N, CA, C and O of each residue as an XYZ file, in Angstrom:
924
protein
N     236.954    183.554    173.983
C     237.020    182.956    172.593
C     235.296    183.544    171.594
O     235.119    184.156    170.540
N     234.201    182.845    172.810
C     233.005    183.411    171.919
C     232.610    184.679    172.608
O     231.413    184.789    172.343
N     232.797    185.210    172.995
C     232.835    186.442    172.864
C     233.555    187.610    171.659
O     233.209    188.763    171.399
N     234.634    186.797    171.111
C     236.082    187.465    170.722
C     235.214    186.738    169.110
O     235.609    187.352    168.119
N     234.219    185.655    168.780
C     233.582    185.595    167.528
C     232.063    186.174    167.673
O     231.260    186.029    166.750
N     231.706    186.857    168.920
C     230.162    187.369    168.375
C     230.617    188.876    168.048
O     230.091    189.513    167.135
N     231.955    189.559    169.120
C     232.552    191.071    168.156
C     232.504    190.545    166.967
O     231.473    190.834    166.361
N     233.207    189.908    166.434
C     233.974    189.938    165.267
C     232.051    190.160    164.254
O     231.510    191.242    164.025
N     231.630    189.097    163.971
C     230.316    188.718    163.287
C     229.876    190.097    163.500
O     230.287    190.884    162.647
N     229.212    190.536    164.335
C     228.493    191.785    164.299
C     229.577    193.236    164.031
O     229.032    194.340    163.994
N     230.756    193.158    163.895
C     231.847    193.440    163.299
C     231.424    193.993    161.547
O     231.531    195.073    160.965
N     230.911    192.619    161.144
C     230.706    192.215    160.286
C     229.542    193.090    159.231
O     229.566    193.747    158.190
N     228.183    192.438    160.630
C     227.324    192.987    160.512
C     226.995    194.609    160.070
O     226.316    195.132    159.186
N     228.287    195.357    161.732
C     228.073    196.604    161.597
C     228.453    197.034    159.739
O     227.597    197.571    159.035
N     229.878    196.666    159.207
C     230.414    197.076    158.167
C     228.672    197.458    157.171
O     228.148    198.472    156.710
N     228.386    196.277    157.231
C     227.147    196.064    156.417
C     225.742    197.068    155.954
O     225.274    197.385    154.860
N     225.433    197.312    157.113
C     224.308    197.668    157.882
C     224.734    199.656    157.648
O     224.157    200.509    156.974
N     225.786    199.732    158.421
C     226.322    201.398    158.763
C     227.548    201.369    158.166
O     228.687    201.029    158.486
N     226.919    201.882    157.073
C     227.299    202.271    156.140
C     227.633    204.095    156.226
O     228.682    204.700    156.445
N     225.871    204.705    155.876
C     226.405    206.179    156.064
C     227.114    206.437    157.430
O     227.911    207.371    157.342
N     227.063    206.017    158.348
C     227.321    206.108    159.846
C     228.970    205.743    160.244
O     229.484    206.205    161.262
N     229.562    205.030    159.484
C     230.964    205.117    159.360
C     231.812    205.874    158.006
O     233.011    205.789    157.741
N     230.835    206.558    157.347
C     231.504    207.184    155.804
C     232.465    208.213    156.358
O     233.646    208.164    156.014
N     232.000    209.214    157.260
C     232.431    210.463    157.314
C     233.838    210.265    158.113
O     234.785    211.049    158.046
N     233.793    209.038    158.901
C     234.780    208.574    159.981
C     235.537    207.773    158.615
O     236.472    208.490    158.259
N     235.489    207.166    158.188
C     237.125    206.581    156.991
C     237.142    208.300    156.276
O     238.128    209.006    156.485
N     236.150    208.743    155.582
C     237.054    210.027    154.755
C     237.947    211.012    156.375
O     239.107    210.926    156.777
N     237.428    211.383    156.609
C     238.836    211.428    158.441
C     239.637    211.081    158.155
O     240.586    211.744    157.736
N     239.551    209.223    158.325
C     241.370    208.977    157.935
C     242.097    209.260    156.793
O     243.260    209.535    156.497
N     241.243    209.134    156.359
C     242.387    208.849    154.779
C     242.713    210.026    154.286
O     243.440    210.191    153.307
N     242.096    211.044    155.058
C     242.725    212.306    154.766
C     243.871    212.461    155.615
O     244.985    212.366    155.099
N     243.723    212.756    157.219
C     244.614    212.070    158.395
C     245.485    212.036    157.688
O     246.315    212.902    157.412
N     245.265    210.232    157.063
C     246.226    209.559    156.687
C     247.950    210.048    156.067
O     249.093    209.746    156.410
N     247.249    211.094    154.817
C     248.120    211.531    154.323
C     248.622    212.343    154.659
O     249.534    212.797    153.968
N     248.404    212.723    155.446
C     249.111    214.715    156.173
C     249.879    214.008    157.441
O     250.799    214.708    157.863
N     249.682    212.711    158.163
C     250.382    212.399    159.095
C     251.892    211.513    158.537
O     252.907    211.656    159.218
N     251.951    210.303    156.829
C     252.622    210.553    155.963
C     253.209    211.382    155.971
O     253.883    211.600    156.977
N     253.268    212.413    154.685
C     253.301    212.970    154.000
C     254.463    214.361    155.200
O     255.573    214.745    154.831
N     253.772    214.840    156.579
C     254.103    215.596    157.652
C     255.328    214.850    157.794
O     256.443    215.129    157.351
N     254.996    213.965    158.405
C     256.300    212.870    159.691
C     256.662    214.367    160.841
O     257.749    214.881    161.106
N     255.469    214.677    161.251
C     255.515    215.766    162.374
C     254.885    214.554    163.576
O     254.215    213.640    163.094
N     255.113    214.565    165.157
C     254.694    214.193    165.962
C     253.649    214.920    166.453
O     252.729    214.189    166.818
N     253.406    216.322    166.628
C     252.496    216.820    167.036
C     251.540    216.172    166.560
O     251.013    215.154    167.008
N     251.229    216.937    165.355
C     250.815    217.242    164.045
C     249.420    215.031    164.360
O     248.248    215.006    163.984
N     249.840    214.256    164.769
C     249.906    213.225    164.747
C     249.079    212.545    165.749
O     248.394    211.522    165.781
N     249.446    213.639    166.680
C     248.668    212.842    168.100
C     247.813    214.054    168.066
O     246.920    213.681    168.828
N     247.450    215.362    167.667
C     246.388    215.740    167.366
C     245.788    215.266    166.900
O     244.761    215.078    167.552
N     245.776    214.525    165.190
C     244.770    213.990    164.313
C     244.411    212.866    165.461
O     243.189    212.779    165.578
N     245.204    211.883    166.438
C     244.926    210.800    166.855
C     243.740    211.355    167.777
O     242.832    210.630    167.369
N     243.291    211.983    168.531
C     242.653    212.739    169.483
C     241.436    213.542    169.047
O     240.438    213.728    169.743
N     241.724    214.201    167.257
C     240.709    214.294    166.888
C     239.753    213.093    166.448
O     238.542    213.206    166.260
N     240.537    211.870    166.311
C     239.709    211.162    165.604
C     238.619    209.982    167.063
O     237.643    209.263    166.844
N     239.137    210.174    168.036
C     238.659    209.882    169.343
C     237.400    210.853    169.205
O     236.569    209.952    169.321
N     236.808    211.727    169.084
C     235.699    212.167    168.997
C     235.209    212.233    168.022
O     234.081    212.715    168.123
N     235.554    211.921    166.821
C     234.850    211.805    165.314
C     233.617    210.291    165.212
O     232.563    209.881    164.727
N     235.053    209.896    166.300
C     234.619    208.464    166.619
C     233.641    207.713    166.922
O     233.200    206.684    166.411
N     233.237    208.538    168.111
C     232.272    208.113    168.651
C     230.667    208.223    168.606
O     229.881    208.021    169.532
N     230.469    208.493    167.646
C     229.161    208.310    166.573
C     229.421    206.244    166.676
O     228.877    205.252    167.161
N     230.220    206.505    166.122
C     230.393    204.811    165.953
C     229.948    203.740    167.077
O     229.105    202.855    166.930
N     230.663    204.004    168.169
C     230.948    203.454    169.149
C     229.860    203.910    170.243
O     229.956    203.578    171.425
N     228.557    204.900    169.610
C     228.139    205.044    170.550
C     226.477    204.385    170.041
O     225.498    204.169    170.756
N     226.666    204.169    168.392
C     225.350    203.166    167.627
C     225.671    201.938    167.872
O     224.809    201.119    167.551
N     226.979    201.379    168.507
C     227.593    199.967    169.089
C     226.763    199.364    170.030
O     225.991    198.406    170.068
N     227.332    200.575    171.069
C     227.565    200.174    172.400
C     225.740    200.577    172.258
O     225.255    199.626    172.871
N     224.832    201.243    171.900
C     223.243    201.481    171.757
C     222.904    200.146    171.509
O     222.148    199.472    172.209
N     223.535    199.748    170.403
C     223.017    198.611    169.923
C     222.894    196.945    170.306
O     221.980    196.174    170.015
N     223.992    196.713    170.967
C     224.125    195.818    172.155
C     223.519    195.682    173.792
O     223.199    194.770    174.556
N     223.601    197.704    173.814
C     222.802    197.187    175.322
C     221.779    197.822    175.228
O     222.959    198.110    175.027
N     221.518    197.975    175.207
C     219.850    198.514    174.492
C     218.545    197.147    174.001
O     217.425    196.752    174.326
N     219.919    196.785    172.790
C     218.966    196.454    171.708
C     218.034    197.216    170.601
O     217.040    197.070    169.891
N     218.888    197.975    170.900
C     218.015    199.217    169.740
C     218.271    198.745    168.139
O     219.192    197.939    168.001
N     217.838    198.996    167.394
C     218.366    198.871    166.075
C     219.650    200.030    165.611
O     219.669    201.189    166.026
N     220.779    199.383    164.589
C     221.890    200.024    164.267
C     221.354    200.988    163.521
O     220.421    200.653    162.791
N     221.831    202.517    163.511
C     221.079    204.005    163.628
C     222.733    204.510    162.314
O     223.877    204.910    162.529
N     221.633    204.053    160.558
C     222.575    204.400    159.209
C     222.912    205.307    159.201
O     223.295    205.401    158.035
N     223.205    206.643    159.867
C     223.724    207.787    160.041
C     224.576    208.209    161.089
O     224.676    207.739    162.223
N     225.201    209.195    160.545
C     226.195    209.709    161.506
C     225.775    211.223    162.237
O     225.924    211.540    163.418
N     225.301    211.892    161.310
C     224.605    213.137    162.341
C     223.541    212.872    162.930
O     222.969    213.843    163.423
N     222.971    211.674    163.078
C     222.453    211.636    164.210
C     222.387    211.488    165.403
O     221.538    211.335    166.281
N     223.862    211.588    165.234
C     224.271    211.183    166.680
C     224.434    212.871    167.831
O     224.396    213.342    168.967
N     224.612    213.108    166.480
C     225.624    214.609    166.901
C     225.324    215.582    167.661
O     226.119    216.368    168.176
N     223.597    215.566    167.811
C     222.657    216.614    169.122
C     222.172    215.800    169.715
O     220.956    215.617    169.663
N     223.206    214.867    170.658
C     222.265    213.935    171.390
C     222.558    214.252    172.575
O     223.752    214.279    172.872
N     222.007    214.432    173.124
C     222.331    214.881    175.495
C     223.545    213.291    175.038
O     224.750    213.369    175.277
N     222.962    212.100    174.438
C     223.645    210.600    175.346
C     225.176    211.042    175.329
O     226.082    211.052    176.163
N     224.991    211.548    173.461
C     226.772    211.759    173.094
C     227.324    212.534    173.888
O     227.895    211.910    174.783
N     227.442    213.958    173.993
C     227.887    214.705    174.889
C     228.219    214.143    175.799
O     229.433    213.944    175.773
N     227.591    213.642    176.904
C     228.247    212.445    178.417
C     229.198    211.352    177.658
O     230.327    211.203    178.125
N     228.833    210.612    176.571
C     230.461    210.207    175.936
C     231.935    210.651    175.736
O     232.989    210.065    175.982
N     231.540    212.484    174.946
C     232.660    212.475    174.758
C     233.287    213.027    175.918
O     234.516    213.092    175.958
N     232.208    213.645    177.369
C     233.622    214.391    178.088
C     233.446    213.070    178.783
O     234.232    213.301    179.702
N     233.063    212.017    179.002
C     233.691    210.575    179.706
C     235.265    210.553    178.747
O     236.285    211.084    179.186
N     235.214    209.980    177.661
C     235.954    209.505    176.670
C     237.170    210.311    176.962
O     238.270    209.761    177.011
N     236.944    212.296    177.268
C     237.999    212.703    177.307
C     238.699    212.717    179.440
O     239.834    212.843    179.899
N     237.622    212.564    179.983
C     237.898    212.632    181.627
C     238.833    211.129    181.914
O     239.706    211.024    182.776
N     238.192    209.523    180.510
C     239.298    208.715    180.719
C     240.797    209.278    180.201
O     241.742    209.525    180.951
N     240.786    209.431    178.632
C     241.657    209.813    178.091
C     243.212    211.382    179.631
O     244.421    211.432    179.854
N     242.636    211.747    179.849
C     242.625    212.832    181.143
C     243.815    211.583    182.496
O     244.896    211.549    183.085
N     242.609    210.853    182.286
C     242.974    209.525    183.605
C     244.448    209.340    183.055
O     245.570    209.762    183.334
N     243.740    208.307    181.932
C     245.339    207.715    181.818
C     246.722    208.082    181.268
O     247.642    207.346    180.912
N     246.635    209.258    181.292
C     248.195    210.331    181.288
C     248.468    210.988    181.490
O     249.144    211.795    180.851
N     247.802    211.026    183.271
C     247.887    211.482    184.338
C     248.504    210.338    184.925
O     249.377    210.594    185.755
N     248.116    208.440    184.559
C     248.849    207.699    185.365
C     249.633    207.664    184.373
O     250.400    208.478    184.887
N     250.192    207.407    183.259
C     251.325    207.245    183.136
C     252.693    208.389    183.486
O     253.864    208.189    183.811
N     251.925    209.587    183.250
C     252.801    210.459    183.420
C     253.734    210.911    184.589
O     254.791    211.535    184.497
N     252.880    210.292    186.104
C     253.357    209.981    187.159
C     254.338    208.840    186.752
O     255.480    209.293    186.669
N     254.260    207.321    186.431
C     254.574    206.260    186.421
C     256.952    206.426    185.935
O     258.074    206.088    186.314
N     256.053    207.314    184.727
C     257.599    208.275    184.281
C     258.314    208.439    185.353
O     259.338    207.950    185.829
N     257.223    209.574    185.747
C     257.947    210.575    186.739
C     258.808    208.939    187.926
O     259.938    208.473    187.778
N     257.922    208.573    188.783
C     258.283    207.553    189.282
C     260.200    206.808    188.740
O     261.371    206.756    189.116
N     259.211    206.372    187.581
C     260.700    205.588    187.094
C     261.847    206.055    186.749
O     262.847    205.367    186.951
N     261.999    207.972    185.854
C     262.987    208.028    185.655
C     264.088    207.823    186.316
O     264.937    207.915    185.430
N     264.802    207.538    187.590
C     266.379    207.484    187.894
C     266.552    206.258    187.605
O     267.747    205.970    187.682
N     265.896    205.390    187.302
C     266.270    203.642    186.828
C     266.187    203.849    185.033
O     265.923    202.777    184.489
N     266.330    204.796    184.239
C     266.022    204.884    182.879
C     267.361    205.021    182.965
O     268.000    205.475    183.914
N     267.918    204.446    181.520
C     269.655    204.716    181.124
C     270.204    205.310    180.269
O     270.323    204.843    179.136
N     270.588    206.284    180.563
C     271.681    207.194    179.429
C     271.444    206.879    178.016
O     271.144    207.686    177.136
N     271.669    205.190    177.863
C     271.627    204.891    176.541
C     270.320    204.589    176.439
O     269.938    203.921    177.401
N     269.080    204.940    175.254
C     267.568    205.469    176.112
C     267.204    203.604    175.176
O     266.254    202.914    175.547
N     267.920    203.262    174.314
C     267.576    201.839    173.979
C     267.472    200.785    175.528
O     266.375    200.297    175.800
N     268.240    200.612    176.115
C     268.209    200.305    177.314
C     266.988    200.487    178.336
O     266.761    199.921    179.405
N     266.454    201.228    177.809
C     265.565    201.930    179.096
C     263.795    201.054    178.060
O     262.650    200.810    178.440
N     264.335    200.925    177.083
C     262.741    200.406    176.531
C     262.008    199.173    177.487
O     260.859    199.211    177.927
N     262.557    198.570    177.590
C     262.333    197.005    178.586
C     261.528    198.017    179.266
O     260.461    197.516    178.912
N     261.144    199.084    179.989
C     260.813    199.495    181.739
C     259.403    200.512    180.553
O     258.520    200.992    181.264
N     259.193    200.823    178.905
C     258.614    201.562    178.368
C     257.309    200.373    177.720
O     256.211    200.694    177.267
N     257.839    199.062    177.856
C     257.046    198.455    177.750
C     255.940    197.630    178.904
O     254.776    197.236    178.831
N     256.992    197.621    179.958
C     256.623    196.668    180.745
C     255.002    197.627    181.407
O     253.982    197.328    182.027
N     255.780    199.197    180.635
C     254.930    200.440    181.304
C     253.255    200.552    180.639
O     252.215    200.920    181.187
N     253.508    200.093    179.323
C     252.454    200.452    178.630
C     251.913    198.850    178.578
O     251.031    198.736    177.727
N     252.161    197.835    179.138
C     251.520    196.759    179.349
C     250.480    197.143    180.376
O     249.295    197.059    180.053
N     250.806    197.545    181.547
C     250.670    198.136    182.789
C     249.341    199.429    182.468
O     248.341    199.487    183.183
N     249.551    200.282    181.414
C     249.028    200.720    181.564
C     247.788    200.629    180.831
O     246.897    201.478    180.798
N     247.836    199.095    180.031
C     246.769    198.943    178.721
C     245.654    197.923    179.876
O     244.464    197.703    179.648
N     246.537    197.359    181.265
C     245.575    196.548    182.023
C     244.570    197.755    182.951
O     243.372    197.645    183.212
N     245.076    198.373    183.154
C     244.931    199.474    184.116
C     243.712    200.016    182.798
O     242.668    199.366    182.742
N     243.851    200.861    182.074
C     242.708    201.089    180.531
C     241.523    200.229    181.250
O     240.809    200.673    182.149
N     241.423    198.616    180.565
C     240.474    197.767    180.751
C     239.980    197.977    182.126
O     238.789    197.666    182.151
N     240.466    198.441    183.474
C     239.198    198.466    184.397
C     238.729    199.804    183.975
O     237.543    199.884    184.296
N     239.046    200.664    183.519
C     238.269    202.011    183.932
C     237.629    202.601    182.371
O     237.103    203.710    182.463
N     237.626    202.104    181.264
C     237.131    202.022    179.831
C     235.318    202.336    180.104
O     234.583    203.152    179.548
N     234.940    201.043    181.479
C     233.795    200.516    181.258
C     232.848    201.535    181.366
O     231.686    201.138    181.451
N     233.022    202.677    181.385
C     232.419    204.057    181.722
C     231.859    204.343    180.683
O     230.667    204.646    180.712
N     232.627    204.320    179.402
C     232.168    204.579    178.404
C     230.655    203.947    177.768
O     230.212    204.918    177.155
N     229.848    203.034    177.641
C     229.389    202.111    177.631
C     228.068    203.076    178.208
O     227.287    203.675    177.470
N     228.038    203.069    179.286
C     227.479    203.356    180.294
C     226.974    204.963    179.320
O     226.101    205.243    178.499
N     227.857    205.535    179.856
C     227.656    206.710    178.782
C     227.348    206.958    178.050
O     226.934    208.108    177.910
N     227.332    206.211    177.226
C     226.418    205.720    175.287
C     225.082    205.793    175.568
O     224.260    206.105    174.706
N     224.812    205.551    176.619
C     223.246    204.881    177.004
C     222.520    206.218    178.036
O     221.517    206.129    178.745
N     223.330    207.312    177.843
C     223.125    208.273    178.731
C     223.185    208.348    179.854
O     222.423    209.083    180.482
N     224.213    207.525    180.492
C     223.762    207.847    182.549
C     225.945    207.496    182.246
O     226.678    206.647    181.738
N     226.095    209.466    183.333
C     227.729    209.309    183.958
C     227.596    208.468    185.306
O     226.935    208.486    186.345
N     228.698    207.647    184.638
C     229.193    207.232    185.488
C     230.744    207.064    185.919
O     231.561    207.326    185.037
N     231.224    206.668    187.146
C     232.460    207.204    187.871
C     233.343    206.168    187.046
O     233.028    205.150    186.429
N     234.640    206.838    187.273
C     236.196    206.029    187.067
C     235.926    204.771    187.849
O     235.847    203.646    187.357
N     235.770    205.130    189.318
C     235.881    204.147    190.901
C     234.602    203.059    190.334
O     234.626    201.854    190.580
N     233.887    203.499    189.816
C     232.569    202.114    189.521
C     233.054    201.343    189.146
O     233.232    200.297    189.770
N     233.636    201.661    187.447
C     234.082    200.785    186.103
C     235.233    200.258    187.023
O     235.652    199.192    186.571
N     236.124    200.786    188.578
C     236.978    199.972    188.400
C     236.835    198.957    189.402
O     237.805    198.232    189.625
N     235.484    198.756    190.210
C     234.736    198.165    191.077
C     234.344    197.073    190.373
O     234.796    195.939    190.537
N     233.294    197.475    189.387
C     233.163    196.454    188.428
C     233.788    195.214    188.211
O     233.352    194.097    188.487
N     235.038    195.580    187.598
C     235.692    194.395    187.257
C     236.706    194.001    188.540
O     237.928    194.124    188.450
N     236.289    193.699    189.280
C     236.734    193.443    190.444
C     236.626    191.748    190.109
O     235.589    191.347    189.583
N     237.916    190.604    190.486
C     237.789    189.655    190.103
C     237.416    189.238    188.932
O     237.449    188.015    188.800
N     237.042    189.901    187.958
C     237.492    189.577    186.552
C     238.254    190.562    185.793
O     238.391    190.810    184.596
N     238.606    190.938    186.651
C     239.854    191.675    185.701
C     241.242    191.149    184.622
O     241.630    191.651    183.567
N     241.672    190.147    185.263
C     243.127    189.443    184.035
C     241.862    189.260    183.300
O     241.670    189.997    182.333
N     240.962    188.376    183.622
C     240.073    187.352    182.255
C     240.200    188.855    181.041
O     240.864    189.094    180.032
N     239.214    189.548    181.805
C     238.623    191.317    180.741
C     240.386    191.542    180.310
O     240.598    192.353    179.408
N     241.309    191.009    180.790
C     242.148    192.015    180.027
C     243.034    191.060    179.273
O     243.953    191.736    178.812
N     243.133    190.187    179.042
C     243.719    188.796    179.076
C     242.828    188.347    177.457
O     243.309    187.485    176.721
N     241.408    189.139    177.075
C     241.078    188.813    176.347
C     240.714    190.027    175.197
O     240.079    190.129    174.147
N     241.472    190.802    176.021
C     240.903    193.111    175.499
C     242.273    192.361    174.921
O     241.668    192.050    173.895
N     243.160    191.987    174.770
C     244.508    192.154    174.504
C     244.573    191.252    173.070
O     245.159    191.489    172.014
N     244.124    190.655    173.288
C     243.385    189.297    172.079
C     242.690    190.001    170.854
O     242.100    189.432    169.935
N     242.853    191.175    171.002
C     242.403    192.582    169.705
C     243.869    193.076    169.457
O     244.540    193.032    168.426
N     244.165    193.553    170.683
C     245.020    194.243    170.452
C     245.822    193.875    170.254
O     246.351    194.777    169.604
N     246.752    192.804    170.317
C     248.334    192.600    169.905
C     248.085    192.757    168.399
O     248.625    193.698    167.817
N     247.097    191.670    167.553
C     247.403    191.436    165.952
C     247.265    193.060    165.200
O     247.754    193.321    164.100
N     246.452    194.104    166.104
C     246.268    195.448    165.299
C     247.664    195.395    165.203
O     248.162    195.149    164.104
N     248.521    195.627    166.386
C     249.588    196.551    166.139
C     250.373    195.488    165.713
O     250.827    195.942    164.662
N     250.985    193.997    165.880
C     251.612    194.069    165.008
C     250.907    194.289    163.464
O     251.556    195.128    162.839
N     249.929    193.839    162.809
C     250.027    194.575    161.416
C     250.203    195.772    161.720
O     250.967    196.260    160.887
N     249.964    196.356    162.320
C     250.042    198.150    161.859
C     252.192    198.343    161.938
O     252.797    199.052    161.134
N     252.653    197.812    162.679
C     253.811    197.441    162.632
C     254.743    197.022    161.299
O     255.647    197.693    160.801
N     254.195    195.574    160.830
C     254.466    195.693    159.567
C     254.214    196.104    158.529
O     254.693    195.764    157.447
N     253.491    196.821    158.736
C     253.076    197.239    157.390
C     254.406    199.045    157.377
O     255.229    199.491    156.577
N     253.934    199.429    158.592
C     254.787    200.910    158.394
C     256.247    200.247    158.363
O     257.115    201.088    158.597
N     256.687    199.090    158.158
C     258.172    198.525    158.224
C     258.184    198.305    157.011
O     259.306    198.538    156.561
N     257.310    197.886    156.072
C     256.962    198.025    154.726
C     257.503    199.132    154.220
O     258.692    199.333    153.973
N     256.032    200.281    153.983
C     256.324    201.315    153.811
C     257.656    202.383    154.213
O     257.835    203.577    153.973
N     258.239    201.656    154.722
C     259.848    202.893    155.543
C     260.455    201.685    154.343
O     260.355    202.083    153.182
N     260.870    200.723    154.462
C     261.055    200.196    153.364
C     261.133    200.412    151.715
O     261.842    201.116    150.996
N     260.021    199.429    151.459
C     259.857    200.533    149.946
C     258.920    201.051    149.462
O     258.148    200.732    148.558
N     259.083    202.539    150.614
C     258.068    203.452    150.274
C     256.675    203.285    150.056
O     256.212    202.148    149.971
N     255.925    204.336    149.952
C     254.719    204.806    150.187
C     253.562    204.474    149.158
O     253.486    204.742    147.959
N     252.693    203.815    149.990
C     251.960    203.626    148.268
C     250.392    203.395    148.327
O     250.218    202.650    149.292
N     249.490    203.611    147.894
C     248.553    204.112    148.281
C     247.624    202.867    148.662
O     246.839    202.901    149.610
N     247.790    201.810    147.856
C     247.452    200.329    148.146
C     247.809    200.545    150.697
O     246.907    200.386    151.519
N     248.643    200.743    150.892
C     249.669    200.453    152.149
C     248.154    201.100    152.773
O     247.401    200.586    153.601
N     248.030    202.365    152.074
C     247.070    203.842    152.903
C     245.661    203.169    152.969
O     245.468    203.041    154.178
N     245.076    202.901    152.611
C     244.268    202.004    152.444
C     243.728    201.239    153.314
O     242.805    201.440    154.103
N     244.758    199.806    152.990
C     244.214    198.889    154.128
C     244.287    199.325    155.140
O     243.454    198.879    155.929
N     245.601    200.755    155.879
C     245.660    200.817    157.252
C     244.540    201.767    157.106
O     244.071    201.402    158.184
N     243.760    202.603    156.744
C     242.526    203.236    157.046
C     241.797    202.159    157.237
O     241.929    201.823    158.415
N     240.979    201.334    156.579
C     240.447    200.174    156.786
C     240.660    199.170    158.084
O     239.686    198.826    158.752
N     241.891    198.760    158.371
C     242.213    197.641    159.437
C     242.274    198.865    160.830
O     242.663    198.264    161.831
N     241.991    200.425    161.146
C     241.732    201.620    161.874
C     240.830    201.393    162.002
O     240.665    200.602    162.931
N     239.477    201.863    161.212
C     238.315    201.334    160.924
C     237.458    200.457    161.899
O     236.578    200.829    162.674
N     237.942    199.192    161.661
C     237.699    198.017    161.106
C     238.093    197.597    163.056
O     237.482    196.669    163.584
N     239.126    198.415    163.855
C     239.557    197.620    165.239
C     238.167    198.457    165.794
O     237.332    198.083    166.618
N     238.283    200.266    164.695
C     237.656    200.519    166.084
C     236.286    199.713    166.089
O     235.835    199.360    167.179
N     235.800    199.493    165.255
C     234.573    198.700    165.140
C     234.235    197.539    166.383
O     233.167    197.364    166.968
N     235.290    196.958    166.526
C     235.543    195.483    166.538
C     235.720    196.056    167.783
O     234.777    195.655    168.464
N     236.545    196.903    168.555
C     236.645    197.081    170.081
C     235.836    197.696    170.599
O     235.812    197.606    171.827
N     234.694    198.697    169.846
C     233.741    198.709    170.746
C     232.765    197.681    171.308
O     232.286    197.437    172.416
N     232.651    197.062    169.782
C     231.975    195.700    170.352
C     231.831    194.864    170.988
O     230.810    194.366    171.462
N     233.579    194.447    171.120
C     234.062    193.746    172.861
C     233.690    194.265    173.880
O     233.123    193.524    174.682
N     233.875    195.825    174.266
C     234.018    196.240    175.148
C     231.990    195.786    175.761
O     231.482    195.312    176.777
N     231.565    196.215    174.638
C     230.424    195.837    175.126
C     229.668    194.898    175.520
O     228.676    195.041    176.235
N     230.183    193.656    174.977
C     229.780    192.495    175.125
C     230.487    191.853    177.069
O     230.081    191.055    177.914
N     231.761    192.864    176.926
C     232.359    192.524    178.204
C     231.678    192.990    178.947
O     231.672    192.442    180.049
N     230.574    194.468    178.718
C     230.304    194.818    179.829
C     228.550    194.497    180.000
O     227.812    194.603    180.979
N     228.322    194.122    178.772
C     227.354    193.398    178.823
C     226.306    192.025    179.988
O     225.284    191.729    180.606
N     228.079    191.577    179.393
C     227.855    190.784    180.325
C     228.733    190.419    182.261
O     228.697    189.438    183.004
N     229.415    191.822    182.372
C     229.413    192.179    183.637
C     228.479    192.768    184.746
O     228.570    192.716    185.972
N     227.367    193.462    183.756
C     226.253    193.874    184.347
C     225.437    192.590    184.093
O     224.446    192.883    184.762
N     225.265    191.804    183.769
C     224.301    190.529    184.574
C     225.039    189.833    185.326
O     224.626    188.673    185.336
N     226.030    189.993    186.032
C     226.953    188.849    187.362
C     226.331    189.922    188.374
O     226.123    189.677    189.563
N     226.086    191.040    187.801
C     226.103    192.270    189.241
C     224.586    192.224    188.949
O     224.451    193.446    188.891
N     223.675    191.878    188.781
C     222.060    192.648    188.021
C     221.684    191.476    189.623
O     220.528    191.317    190.014
């Protein structure tokens, strides 16, 4: 609970002092949400979300370096583009993405014989798989804060680091994931029922931006705690 509160307070502080660091991402989110809503194309949506992972790197790196190195938050987006640690971070986030996609596909292949012809009856398998993948993610994600400070760690290093603490980390992490997804679902249901409204779009964009910030903060604080234990 303390880490959640610290992450929330830090996120509010970041929103006040890091405006120039997140404004470019905010503009991208507005444009991409318009495209997603009006095209209703799943491939375009996936592509735009992948681009978002890269474009949000300066925000996450800024937060990671502030919390882990006690650096001041840098109120600038462009600053991070040509930094060596940014290249390492992007390489690691793509690596993590490929690993997670690979794990997902392997499990889909394994579970495929158990799927029902009526897809709705198989949703329970997919929900269980999603919960499991989120658990795996919380064990592997700590290569990212290390990359943000310029160090290259292997997926295995993150996995070993979380041994014995993985469930605690998992439940702490989903305490921010679940509210985020529930709010998204509610608003998309409202949009589907009553039609698109710019107010809803603005809210969803701000929600995604805030989630990116608090997500980075809580990962950084968890990792900081893990490093103190192993020091």
